[in-house]
C-alpha positions in Angstrom: -8.5 31.2 -128.2 -6.1 29.7 -130.7 -6.8 26.1 -131.9 -4.3 23.6 -133.2 -4.8 20.9 -135.7 -5.2 18.2 -133.1 -7.7 17.5 -130.4 -4.9 16.0 -128.3 -1.1 15.7 -128.6 0.2 13.4 -131.2 2.7 10.7 -129.9 6.0 11.9 -128.7 8.9 11.3 -131.0 10.6 8.0 -130.2 14.0 9.7 -130.3 14.4 11.9 -127.1 16.8 14.1 -129.1 14.3 14.8 -131.8 11.6 15.6 -129.2 14.0 18.1 -127.5 14.8 19.7 -130.8 11.1 19.8 -131.8 10.1 21.5 -128.5 12.9 24.1 -128.7 12.2 24.9 -132.3 8.5 25.2 -131.7 9.1 27.7 -128.9 11.6 29.7 -131.0 9.3 29.8 -134.1 6.3 30.8 -132.1 8.1 33.8 -130.7 10.0 34.9 -133.8 7.8 33.9 -136.8 7.2 30.8 -139.0 9.8 31.9 -141.5 12.4 30.5 -139.1 11.0 27.0 -139.7 12.1 27.5 -143.4 15.5 28.9 -142.3 16.0 25.8 -140.1 15.0 23.5 -142.9 17.5 25.1 -145.3 20.4 25.0 -142.8 19.8 21.4 -141.7 19.5 19.1 -144.8 20.2 15.4 -144.6 20.0 13.0 -141.7 19.8 15.4 -138.7 17.4 15.7 -135.8 15.6 18.2 -137.9 14.8 15.8 -140.7 11.1 15.7 -139.7 10.8 19.2 -141.2 11.1 17.6 -144.6 8.1 15.3 -144.2 5.1 17.2 -142.9 3.0 13.9 -142.9 5.3 12.1 -140.5 4.3 11.8 -136.8 7.4 13.7 -135.6 6.4 16.7 -137.7 2.8 16.5 -136.5 4.1 16.5 -132.9 6.2 19.6 -133.7 3.3 21.3 -135.4 1.1 20.6 -132.4 3.7 22.0 -130.0 4.0 25.1 -132.2 0.3 25.6 -132.0 0.4 25.3 -128.3 3.3 27.7 -128.0 1.4 30.2 -130.2 -1.7 29.7 -128.0 0.3 30.5 -124.9 1.8 33.6 -126.5 -1.7 34.6 -127.7 -3.0 34.4 -124.1 -0.3 36.7 -122.9 -0.6 39.1 -125.8 -4.4 39.1 -125.8 -4.9 42.6 -127.1 -4.1 43.3 -130.7 -2.0 46.3 -129.8 0.0 47.1 -126.6 -2.0 48.4 -123.7 -0.1 51.7 -123.5 -0.6 52.2 -127.2 -4.3 51.6 -127.0 -4.7 54.1 -124.2 -2.8 56.7 -126.1 -4.8 56.2 -129.3 -8.1 56.4 -127.3 -7.0 59.6 -125.6 -5.9 61.2 -129.0 -8.9 59.9 -131.0 -11.3 62.7 -130.1 -13.7 61.8 -132.9 -13.8 58.1 -131.9 -12.8 56.8 -135.3 -10.8 53.9 -134.1 -12.2 50.8 -132.4 -10.3 47.8 -131.0 -10.8 44.0 -130.8 -8.9 41.4 -128.8 -7.4 38.8 -131.1 -8.6 35.9 -129.1 -12.3 36.9 -129.2 -14.9 35.4 -131.5 -15.7 38.9 -132.7 -12.3 39.0 -134.3 -12.9 36.0 -136.5 -14.9 37.6 -139.3 -12.4 40.4 -139.7 -9.5 37.9 -139.9 -11.5 35.8 -142.4 -12.2 38.7 -144.6 -8.6 39.8 -144.6 -7.3 36.3 -145.2 -5.1 36.1 -142.0 -5.0 33.8 -139.1 -4.5 34.6 -135.4 -0.9 33.6 -135.5 -0.4 36.3 -138.1 -2.1 39.0 -136.0 -0.2 38.0 -132.9 3.0 38.7 -134.8 1.9 41.9 -136.5 -1.3 43.6 -135.4 -4.1 44.1 -137.9 -5.8 47.4 -138.8 -9.0 47.0 -140.9 -9.5 50.4 -142.5 -12.5 49.6 -144.7 -14.0 46.6 -146.5 -11.2 45.2 -148.7 -8.5 47.5 -147.2 -6.4 46.2 -144.3 -2.8 46.7 -143.1 -0.4 44.9 -140.8 2.7 45.7 -138.8 4.3 49.1 -139.3 1.9 49.9 -142.1 -1.1 49.3 -139.8 0.5 51.5 -137.0 1.1 54.4 -139.5 -2.4 54.1 -141.0 -3.9 54.3 -137.5 -1.9 57.4 -136.8 -3.1 59.0 -140.1 -6.7 59.0 -138.6 -5.7 60.9 -135.5 -5.5 64.7 -135.2 -2.4 66.7 -135.9 0.4 66.7 -135.0 0.2 62.9 -134.4 -1.2 62.2 -137.9 2.0 63.8 -139.4 3.9 60.7 -138.3 2.1 58.7 -141.0 4.4 60.4 -143.5 6.9 57.7 -142.4 5.1 55.5 -144.9 7.7 56.6 -147.4 10.3 54.5 -145.6 10.6 51.1 -147.3 8.3 48.5 -145.7 11.0 45.9 -145.0 12.9 48.5 -143.0 9.8 49.7 -141.1 8.7 46.2 -140.3 12.2 45.2 -139.1 11.9 48.0 -136.5 8.3 47.1 -135.7 9.3 43.4 -135.2 12.2 44.4 -132.9 9.9 46.5 -130.7 7.2 43.9 -130.7 9.7 41.2 -129.7 11.2 43.2 -126.9 8.3 45.3 -125.6 7.7 43.2 -122.5 11.4 43.4 -121.6 11.4 47.2 -122.1 7.9 48.2 -120.9 6.7 45.3 -118.8 3.3 43.6 -119.2 0.1 43.0 -117.4 -1.7 39.7 -117.0 -5.1 41.1 -118.1 -6.2 42.8 -121.2 -6.5 46.6 -120.6 -10.3 46.7 -120.8 -10.6 44.0 -118.1 -9.2 46.6 -115.7 -10.7 49.8 -117.1 -14.2 48.7 -118.0 -15.2 52.3 -119.0 -13.3 51.5 -122.2 -15.6 48.7 -123.2 -17.5 50.8 -125.7 -14.4 51.3 -127.8 -14.0 47.5 -128.3 -15.9 45.6 -130.9 -15.9 42.5 -128.6 -17.1 44.5 -125.6 -19.8 41.9 -124.7 -17.3 39.1 -124.7 -14.9 41.1 -122.5 -17.7 41.9 -120.1 -18.4 38.2 -119.7 -14.7 37.6 -118.9 -14.9 40.4 -116.3 -18.0 38.7 -114.7 -16.4 35.3 -114.7 -13.3 36.6 -112.9 -15.5 38.2 -110.2 -17.2 34.9 -109.5 
């Protein structure tokens, strides 16, 4: 579960227009990445409804930051698995040697991995994380290709796409990640909550089992 910086919501902005702008921006940035906060700041200098972006200590910015955390939390709950469910099933099927294990980003078991890699949940929600070995991790398109490299031929041959410049690969990855629910649909539950025989392939299997039990009560 993602956590924000506040135990409760900061006060609403006194200007309804600022509140509306903050809410819309928080939703957009949560879906598309925090770099768009910087883009918005650059494009809206001076006395505009976005001026709270220039003072991170002001209450209006704290409200926006809280709303952003809440939006990211909501997205995190709908994107609970680190990779797409269809992708996980394909990898498990192809991974005859059981080299790859998985972990849902919201679980407590994921925290040590993220801490070692120096990333936060919001980063993993945007681009999935593959921890290859201690001190070696990858995100986004690089993570996807490194996973493929550990699978048998001919699938592993796709990892040769690493020669494509990272910005280009990540642009394609981000587009697919952003549109995947529109194109492929989505389920309300993490894959393993419906196919419990896959629990052994998940680092956080015990946590997921508890979720299964709680849903059955």
